[in-house]
C-alpha positions in Angstrom: 16.7 -0.5 -2.6 15.1 -3.9 -2.1 14.4 -6.4 -4.9 10.7 -5.7 -4.5 11.4 -2.0 -4.9 13.4 -2.7 -8.1 10.5 -4.8 -9.4 8.2 -1.8 -9.1 10.7 0.5 -10.8 11.5 -1.8 -13.8 8.0 -3.3 -14.1 8.9 -6.8 -15.1 6.1 -9.3 -15.4 6.2 -12.8 -13.9 4.6 -15.7 -15.6 2.9 -18.6 -13.7 6.0 -20.7 -14.1 8.2 -18.0 -12.5 9.6 -16.6 -15.7 10.4 -12.9 -15.4 10.1 -10.8 -18.6 11.2 -7.2 -18.5 11.6 -4.6 -21.3 14.3 -2.0 -21.1 15.4 1.0 -23.2 19.0 0.3 -24.1 19.6 4.1 -24.6 19.0 4.6 -20.8 20.3 1.2 -19.4 22.9 -1.2 -20.8 21.9 -4.8 -21.4 24.5 -6.1 -18.9 23.1 -4.0 -16.1 19.5 -5.0 -17.1 20.6 -8.7 -16.8 22.0 -8.1 -13.4 18.9 -6.2 -12.2 16.5 -8.8 -13.6 18.3 -11.8 -12.2 18.5 -10.0 -8.8 14.7 -9.6 -8.9 14.3 -13.3 -9.8 16.6 -14.4 -7.1 15.2 -11.9 -4.6 18.7 -10.7 -3.8 20.6 -7.5 -4.1 22.6 -7.2 -7.4 25.8 -7.0 -5.4 25.1 -10.4 -3.9 25.2 -12.1 -7.3 28.3 -13.5 -8.8 30.1 -11.1 -11.1 28.5 -11.2 -14.6 32.0 -11.1 -16.2 32.6 -14.7 -14.9 29.8 -15.8 -17.2 29.8 -13.4 -20.2 31.8 -10.4 -21.2 29.5 -7.5 -20.3 31.1 -5.1 -22.9 30.7 -7.7 -25.7 27.1 -8.3 -24.6 26.4 -4.5 -24.7 28.0 -4.2 -28.1 26.3 -7.2 -29.6 22.9 -6.0 -28.6 23.4 -2.4 -29.9 20.6 -2.4 -32.5 22.4 0.3 -34.4 25.3 -2.0 -35.2 24.1 -5.6 -35.6 21.0 -7.0 -37.2 19.9 -10.6 -37.7 17.8 -11.6 -40.7 14.6 -11.2 -38.7 15.7 -7.9 -37.1 16.1 -9.4 -33.6 19.4 -10.4 -32.1 19.1 -12.9 -29.2 21.8 -13.9 -26.7 21.1 -16.7 -24.2 23.3 -17.9 -21.3 23.1 -19.2 -17.7 23.9 -16.7 -15.0 23.7 -17.2 -11.2 21.5 -20.3 -11.7 19.1 -18.7 -14.1 18.6 -19.1 -17.9 18.8 -15.6 -19.3 17.7 -14.5 -22.8 18.4 -10.9 -23.9 17.4 -9.3 -27.2 18.4 -6.2 -29.0 14.8 -4.9 -28.8 15.2 -4.5 -25.0 13.6 -7.7 -23.8 15.2 -9.6 -20.9 13.7 -13.0 -20.0 14.9 -14.8 -16.8 13.9 -18.2 -15.5 15.4 -20.7 -13.1 17.8 -22.9 -14.9 17.1 -26.6 -15.2 19.5 -28.6 -12.9 22.3 -30.3 -14.9 22.1 -34.1 -14.6 25.3 -36.1 -14.3 25.9 -38.7 -17.0 25.4 -42.2 -15.7 
């Protein structure tokens, strides 16, 4: 399956600034897999070509944290953000995954 095939399957939308937003059903796909799939689409790469997610965040902990049956924030939405494979990733317990190219880190002068 090519990244463009996955884009059609998942139906993520791309904003003018290149931000990809996709909505998933956590009962059929885990948040960690959704992150990998969405970043692969953004990077136009196969998921297996990305660095392992576990080098950035514990996939099991991410899945547990975003299980809406277990954890709730005061506004009802739990949000986790991190940088993975050069992309800023935001995942919510409502199934939303937002991916955009990370800002380059500037060295201190």
